[in-house]
C-alpha positions as CSV (number, residue, x, y, z in Angstrom):
1,M,-7.6,-9.4,27.6
2,E,-7.0,-6.2,25.7
3,K,-4.6,-3.6,27.1
4,I,-5.0,0.1,27.6
5,I,-2.6,2.8,29.0
6,V,-4.6,5.9,30.4
7,V,-2.5,9.0,30.5
8,E,-4.1,11.8,32.8
9,D,-2.4,14.5,35.2
10,D,-5.6,14.8,37.2
11,K,-5.8,12.2,39.8
12,D,-9.6,11.9,39.9
13,V,-10.3,11.6,36.0
14,R,-7.5,9.1,35.6
15,E,-9.0,6.7,38.3
16,N,-12.5,7.5,37.1
17,I,-11.5,6.2,33.5
18,E,-9.3,3.5,35.0
19,D,-12.5,2.1,37.2
20,I,-14.7,2.3,33.8
21,L,-12.4,0.2,32.0
22,S,-11.1,-2.1,34.4
23,S,-15.0,-2.8,35.0
24,E,-15.3,-3.7,31.3
25,G,-12.7,-6.2,31.6
26,Y,-9.8,-4.3,30.0
27,E,-6.1,-4.6,31.7
28,I,-5.1,-0.9,32.4
29,K,-2.0,0.9,33.3
30,I,-2.1,4.5,34.2
31,A,0.5,7.5,33.9
32,D,0.3,10.8,34.9
33,N,2.1,12.3,32.0
34,G,3.5,11.5,28.6
35,L,6.9,10.9,29.7
36,Q,5.8,8.0,32.2
37,A,3.9,6.5,29.7
38,L,6.8,6.1,27.3
39,E,8.3,4.0,30.3
40,I,5.6,2.0,30.8
41,L,5.5,1.3,26.9
42,S,9.1,-0.5,27.8
43,T,7.6,-3.5,29.6
44,F,3.6,-3.1,28.8
45,F,2.7,-2.9,25.1
46,P,-1.1,-1.7,24.8
47,D,-3.8,-2.1,22.3
48,L,-5.0,1.6,22.6
49,I,-3.8,4.5,24.7
50,I,-6.1,7.3,26.2
51,T,-4.5,10.3,26.8
52,D,-5.0,14.0,28.1
53,I,-3.5,16.8,25.9
54,L,-2.3,19.3,28.7
55,M,0.1,17.7,31.0
56,P,3.4,18.5,32.6
57,Y,6.8,17.1,31.5
58,L,5.5,15.5,28.0
59,D,2.0,16.7,26.9
60,G,-0.4,14.6,24.6
61,Y,0.9,16.2,21.2
62,E,4.4,15.3,22.2
63,L,3.2,11.8,23.2
64,I,1.7,11.3,19.8
65,R,4.9,12.4,18.2
66,E,7.0,10.0,20.0
67,L,4.9,7.4,19.3
68,H,5.0,8.0,15.6
69,K,8.7,7.9,15.4
70,R,9.0,4.3,16.9
71,E,8.1,1.7,14.3
72,L,6.4,-0.8,17.1
73,T,4.2,2.3,18.5
74,S,3.6,4.0,15.4
75,E,0.4,2.1,14.8
76,I,-1.2,2.4,18.5
77,P,-4.6,4.2,18.0
78,V,-4.7,7.3,20.4
79,I,-7.8,8.9,21.9
80,F,-7.6,12.3,23.0
81,L,-9.1,13.8,26.1
82,T,-10.1,17.5,25.6
83,A,-11.8,20.3,27.2
84,K,-15.5,20.2,25.4
85,S,-15.1,23.9,24.0
86,D,-11.5,23.8,22.7
87,Y,-12.0,22.9,19.1
88,T,-8.4,24.0,18.6
89,Q,-7.1,20.9,20.5
90,I,-9.5,18.5,18.8
91,R,-8.3,20.0,15.1
92,D,-4.7,19.8,16.2
93,G,-4.9,16.3,17.8
94,M,-6.7,14.9,14.8
95,R,-3.8,16.2,12.1
96,L,-1.4,14.7,14.4
97,G,-3.3,11.2,13.6
98,A,-5.3,10.9,16.9
99,A,-8.1,8.3,16.0
100,D,-10.7,9.9,18.4
101,Y,-11.1,12.6,20.8
102,I,-13.7,12.3,24.2
103,T,-14.8,15.9,25.7
104,K,-14.5,16.3,29.5
105,P,-16.7,16.3,31.5
106,F,-17.7,13.0,29.9
107,R,-20.1,10.1,30.6
108,Y,-19.5,6.2,31.1
109,K,-20.9,5.7,27.7
110,D,-18.6,8.2,26.1
111,I,-15.5,6.2,27.2
112,T,-16.8,2.5,26.5
113,D,-18.2,3.4,23.2
114,S,-15.2,5.1,21.9
115,V,-13.0,2.6,23.1
116,K,-15.0,-0.3,21.6
117,V,-14.9,1.3,18.3
118,Q,-11.3,2.0,18.2
119,L,-10.3,-1.7,19.2
120,E,-12.7,-3.2,16.7
121,K,-11.4,-0.9,14.0
122,K,-7.6,-2.2,15.0
123,N,-8.9,-6.2,15.2
124,K,-10.6,-5.6,11.9
125,Q,-7.3,-4.2,10.3
126,K,-5.2,-6.9,12.2
127,N,-7.6,-9.7,10.8
128,A,-7.4,-8.2,7.3
129,I,-3.5,-8.3,7.4
130,L,-3.7,-11.8,8.4
131,A,-6.1,-12.9,5.9
132,V,-3.9,-11.2,2.8
133,K,-0.9,-12.9,4.6
134,D,-2.7,-16.2,4.3
135,D,-3.6,-15.8,1.0
136,I,-0.1,-14.9,-0.1
137,Y,1.5,-17.7,1.6
138,N,-1.2,-19.7,-0.5
139,I,0.8,-18.2,-3.8
140,L,4.1,-18.1,-2.9
141,P,6.0,-19.2,-6.2
142,G,8.1,-22.1,-7.0
143,D,10.0,-20.0,-8.8
144,L,10.9,-17.9,-5.9
145,T,11.8,-21.1,-4.1
146,S,14.0,-22.3,-6.8
147,I,15.9,-19.0,-6.6
148,L,16.7,-19.2,-3.1
149,D,17.7,-22.7,-3.6
150,N,20.1,-21.5,-6.3
151,I,21.6,-18.9,-4.1
152,K,22.0,-21.5,-1.3
153,G,23.7,-23.9,-3.7
154,F,26.0,-21.3,-5.1
155,S,26.8,-20.2,-1.6
156,Q,27.8,-23.8,-0.5
157,V,30.0,-24.0,-3.5
158,L,31.6,-20.7,-2.1
159,I,32.0,-22.3,1.4
160,N,33.2,-25.5,0.4
161,K,35.6,-24.8,-2.4
162,G,36.0,-20.9,-2.0
163,R,39.9,-20.8,-1.9
164,N,40.1,-22.9,-4.9
165,I,38.0,-21.0,-7.5
166,A,39.8,-18.8,-10.1
167,G,38.9,-15.1,-10.1
168,D,36.7,-15.0,-13.1
169,E,34.6,-18.1,-11.9
170,L,34.3,-16.6,-8.4
171,S,33.0,-13.2,-10.1
172,E,30.6,-15.0,-12.0
173,I,29.1,-16.7,-9.0
174,A,29.2,-13.5,-7.1
175,L,27.1,-11.7,-10.0
176,Y,24.4,-14.7,-10.2
177,I,23.8,-14.4,-6.3
178,K,23.3,-10.6,-6.9
179,L,21.3,-10.7,-9.8
180,S,19.5,-13.6,-8.0
181,S,18.8,-11.3,-5.0
182,D,17.4,-8.6,-7.4
183,R,14.8,-10.9,-8.6
184,I,13.8,-11.8,-5.0
185,K,13.5,-8.1,-4.1
186,K,11.4,-7.6,-7.3
187,H,9.1,-10.5,-6.2
188,L,8.9,-9.5,-3.0
189,E,7.8,-5.9,-4.1
190,K,5.2,-7.4,-6.3
191,F,3.9,-9.1,-3.2
192,Y,4.0,-5.8,-0.9
193,R,1.9,-4.2,-3.6
194,I,-0.9,-6.7,-3.3
195,V,-0.9,-7.0,0.3
196,E,-1.0,-3.2,0.6
197,L,-4.2,-2.8,-1.6
198,E,-5.8,-6.1,-0.1
199,S,-5.4,-4.5,3.6
200,F,-7.3,-1.5,2.4
201,L,-10.0,-3.1,0.7
202,R,-10.4,-6.1,3.7
203,S,-10.4,-3.2,6.6
204,N,-12.8,-1.1,4.6
205,N,-10.7,1.7,4.6
206,Y,-12.1,3.1,1.6
207,S,-12.4,6.5,3.1
208,I,-8.4,6.4,3.1
209,L,-8.1,5.4,-0.7
210,K,-10.6,8.5,-1.6
211,E,-8.6,11.2,0.4
212,M,-5.3,9.9,-1.3
213,P,-4.0,12.6,-3.6
214,K,-5.1,12.0,-7.4
215,V,-3.0,12.4,-10.5
216,D,-2.7,16.1,-11.0
217,N,0.3,16.0,-13.7
218,M,-0.1,13.0,-15.7
219,D,3.0,13.8,-17.9
220,E,5.3,14.3,-14.7
221,V,4.2,11.1,-13.6
222,I,4.8,8.9,-16.8
223,H,8.3,10.7,-17.3
224,S,9.3,10.3,-13.6
225,V,8.5,6.6,-14.2
226,V,10.3,6.1,-17.2
227,D,13.5,7.9,-15.9
228,E,13.5,5.7,-13.0
229,L,13.8,2.3,-15.2
230,S,15.1,3.4,-18.5
231,V,18.2,4.9,-17.1
232,P,19.7,2.0,-15.1
233,A,18.8,-0.5,-18.2
234,G,20.8,2.3,-20.4
235,R,17.6,2.7,-22.5
236,E,16.7,6.4,-22.1
237,D,16.5,6.8,-25.7
238,D,14.1,4.1,-26.8
239,F,11.0,5.8,-25.1
240,F,8.8,7.9,-27.2
241,I,6.2,9.7,-24.9
242,S,3.1,11.4,-26.1
243,I,1.0,12.7,-23.1
244,E,-2.2,14.6,-23.0
245,E,-3.2,15.9,-19.5
246,G,-6.3,14.6,-18.1
247,E,-7.7,14.3,-14.4
248,I,-8.5,10.6,-13.5
249,G,-9.7,9.7,-10.1
250,I,-7.2,6.9,-9.2
251,P,-4.7,8.1,-6.5
252,R,-1.6,8.8,-7.9
253,Y,0.3,6.5,-5.4
254,F,-1.5,3.4,-7.3
255,F,-1.6,4.8,-10.5
256,R,2.3,5.1,-10.4
257,M,2.7,1.5,-9.1
258,I,0.7,0.5,-12.0
259,I,2.7,2.5,-14.9
260,V,6.0,0.8,-13.0
261,E,4.6,-2.6,-13.4
262,V,3.7,-2.2,-17.1
263,L,6.9,-0.5,-18.1
264,E,9.2,-2.9,-16.4
265,N,7.4,-5.6,-18.8
266,S,7.9,-3.6,-21.8
267,L,11.6,-3.2,-21.0
268,R,12.0,-6.9,-19.9
269,Y,10.5,-8.3,-22.8
270,S,11.8,-6.0,-25.5
271,K,15.6,-5.3,-26.8
272,K,17.8,-2.4,-26.2
273,G,17.4,-0.4,-29.3
274,T,13.9,-1.0,-30.1
275,K,10.9,1.5,-29.5
276,I,8.8,1.4,-26.3
277,K,6.0,4.0,-27.2
278,V,3.6,5.6,-24.4
279,K,0.7,7.6,-25.5
280,G,-2.2,9.1,-23.3
281,S,-5.2,10.9,-24.4
282,T,-8.8,11.6,-23.4
283,N,-11.4,9.5,-25.3
284,G,-15.1,10.7,-24.6
285,G,-15.4,10.0,-20.6
286,N,-12.2,8.0,-20.1
287,Y,-8.6,8.5,-20.5
288,E,-6.7,5.9,-22.2
289,L,-3.2,5.3,-22.0
290,I,-1.3,2.9,-24.3
291,I,2.2,1.4,-23.6
292,A,3.6,-0.6,-26.9
293,D,6.7,-2.4,-27.6
294,S,8.4,-4.5,-30.3
295,G,9.2,-7.3,-28.1
296,N,8.8,-11.1,-28.0
297,G,4.8,-10.4,-27.6
298,I,2.6,-12.6,-25.7
299,P,1.6,-16.2,-26.6
300,P,-1.7,-16.4,-27.9
301,T,-3.0,-18.8,-25.2
302,R,-1.6,-16.3,-22.6
303,L,-3.1,-13.6,-24.4
304,E,-6.6,-15.1,-24.2
305,E,-5.9,-15.7,-20.4
306,L,-5.4,-11.9,-19.9
307,N,-8.2,-10.6,-21.8
308,D,-10.6,-13.1,-19.9
309,P,-12.6,-11.1,-17.7
310,H,-13.4,-14.3,-15.6
311,K,-9.8,-14.9,-14.8
312,D,-9.0,-12.9,-11.3
313,C,-5.9,-13.2,-9.0
314,D,-6.7,-16.6,-7.4
315,T,-7.0,-18.4,-11.0
316,L,-4.6,-15.9,-13.2
317,K,-1.0,-17.8,-13.0
318,I,-1.2,-18.9,-9.4
319,G,2.2,-20.2,-8.2
320,Y,4.1,-18.2,-10.8
321,T,5.4,-14.8,-10.0
322,K,4.9,-13.3,-13.6
323,G,1.5,-13.2,-12.8
324,L,1.6,-11.4,-9.4
325,G,2.0,-8.1,-11.2
326,V,-0.9,-8.5,-13.9
327,C,-2.5,-9.5,-10.7
328,F,-2.0,-6.1,-9.0
329,I,-3.0,-4.3,-12.0
330,K,-6.2,-5.8,-12.3
331,R,-7.2,-5.6,-8.9
332,A,-6.4,-2.1,-8.5
333,L,-8.0,-1.1,-12.0
334,N,-11.4,-3.1,-10.9
335,V,-11.4,-1.2,-7.4
336,F,-11.1,2.1,-9.1
337,G,-13.5,1.6,-12.3
338,G,-10.7,1.0,-14.7
339,E,-9.9,-1.5,-17.7
340,I,-6.9,-3.0,-19.3
341,E,-6.8,-4.6,-22.5
342,F,-4.1,-6.6,-24.1
343,A,-3.0,-6.8,-27.5
344,S,-0.1,-8.7,-29.4
345,E,1.2,-10.1,-32.5
346,Y,3.5,-13.0,-31.1
347,K,7.1,-12.5,-31.6
348,K,6.6,-8.8,-32.8
349,G,5.8,-6.9,-29.8
350,A,2.7,-6.3,-27.4
351,S,0.6,-3.2,-26.3
352,I,-1.6,-2.7,-23.2
353,L,-4.4,-0.2,-23.2
354,L,-5.2,1.1,-19.7
355,R,-8.5,2.7,-19.5
356,F,-9.4,5.4,-16.6
357,G,-12.7,7.2,-15.9
358,L,-12.2,10.9,-15.9
359,R,-12.9,12.8,-13.0
360,S,-15.8,15.1,-13.8
361,K,-15.6,18.8,-12.5
362,N,-19.3,19.1,-12.7
363,N,-20.2,15.8,-10.9
364,F,-16.9,15.1,-9.2
365,R,-18.6,15.9,-5.7
366,D,-22.3,16.8,-6.2
367,N,-23.7,14.5,-8.9
368,E,-22.5,10.9,-8.3
369,S,-25.1,8.8,-9.7
370,N,-24.0,9.4,-13.5
371,N,-20.2,8.8,-12.3
372,I,-18.3,6.0,-14.0
373,W,-16.8,5.4,-10.7
374,Q,-20.7,3.9,-9.8
375,R,-19.7,0.4,-11.5
376,K,-20.1,-2.4,-9.5
377,G,-16.8,-3.1,-7.2
378,A,-15.5,0.5,-8.0
379,V,-14.6,3.1,-5.3
380,S,-15.6,6.6,-6.0
381,P,-12.5,8.7,-6.2
382,N,-14.6,11.6,-4.1
C-alpha cells in the first residue's frame, strides 16, 4: 500500500483529500502545517506528499526546502495545493522542485489523477534504478574482487605480524593498501557514471537531459579537465592543446565525463615526458576532438573490438573494469548522436576521435527534421 502525507491547515479541505485518497486504497497521514508533517516523517515514510502553500508555523515552501536538505526525503515527490488564480505561487513552487500542483477548488478526479501520475513516475524511476543495479551486478569484475582480496590479505598481515614488521616494509604495505583503495574508487566512479546515464534513459527522463546546460566554452572545459588530471600526475608540461570553439548539443556534464575518461587513459598508458595532444575543430556539420598520445598503443585485436559498431556495453570486455569507461563513452555518444573512432600503432601510441553534432542556430529549435540529432537512438539537444 502506497503512503501519502496530506498537509493542509483547512480542516474541511484536509479531510476531503483524506477521504478521497483513502477510498482509493492509499495509506494516509494528515498534518495541519509543515512542522507537523516533519514530525510525522520521523515514524512514517511516504511515497508522496500533498501540501498547501500558505500555512502557519511552516508553510509549503519551507517544507519542501526542509525535505530537500535531508538525503532520505529529498526525492519524495511533492504536489502543491494552490488557489486557481495565483500563478506566482505555482511558478515559485515549481522552481523549488514541486512535482505538480492542484488548484483549489478541485474535483475528485483532479486529486486521483495527479497522485496516480506522480506515483507512476516514481515507481518507473525506482524500477529503472533497480534494473541498472542488476545489470551492474552482472558485470562486477573479477579485477575488483581481486583488489579487495589483496587489501584483506595485507590487512591480515598487519593484524597478525604488525609489531614485528620493519618500518620500510610497513610503509610499503600501507602504500599498497592506499593505491588499491584508489583503484577501487576509480572503478566505482565508472560504475556510477553508467548507472546515472542509464537511470535517466530507463526512466524516460529525456526532458531532463535536453534541459541540462550545454557546452558553452569548449576551451575552458578541456583546460579544467587537463589541470585536474595532469597536476597530480606531475605532467602539466606534457599537454599540447589547440581548441577551436564550437557549439555542441551534448550536456556539459556528460561531455566533461567523457573527456575525463579519455584523458585518464592517455595519462595511464603514456610515460611522463611524452606529449599528449588535444585538438578540437569544426568539420562540416560536426565538431571533432582528437586526443593523441605516444604511449603503449592498443593491441590489434583490442583495436578491432573497440571500432566494431556491433560491440556494445553488454559484449565489450564484460567482467573487466577497463571496459567500463569505454562502455560509458559509447553509450553517452550514442544517446546524443556522437561517434568515437580509435586508431593506434601498437607500442607507439594511440589516438581517439570524438565526433559531436553541432548545434545549428537555424534549426536548433524550429527545424528539427534535418538536425543531426535525429539519428536513431539520439536525444535531441533541444
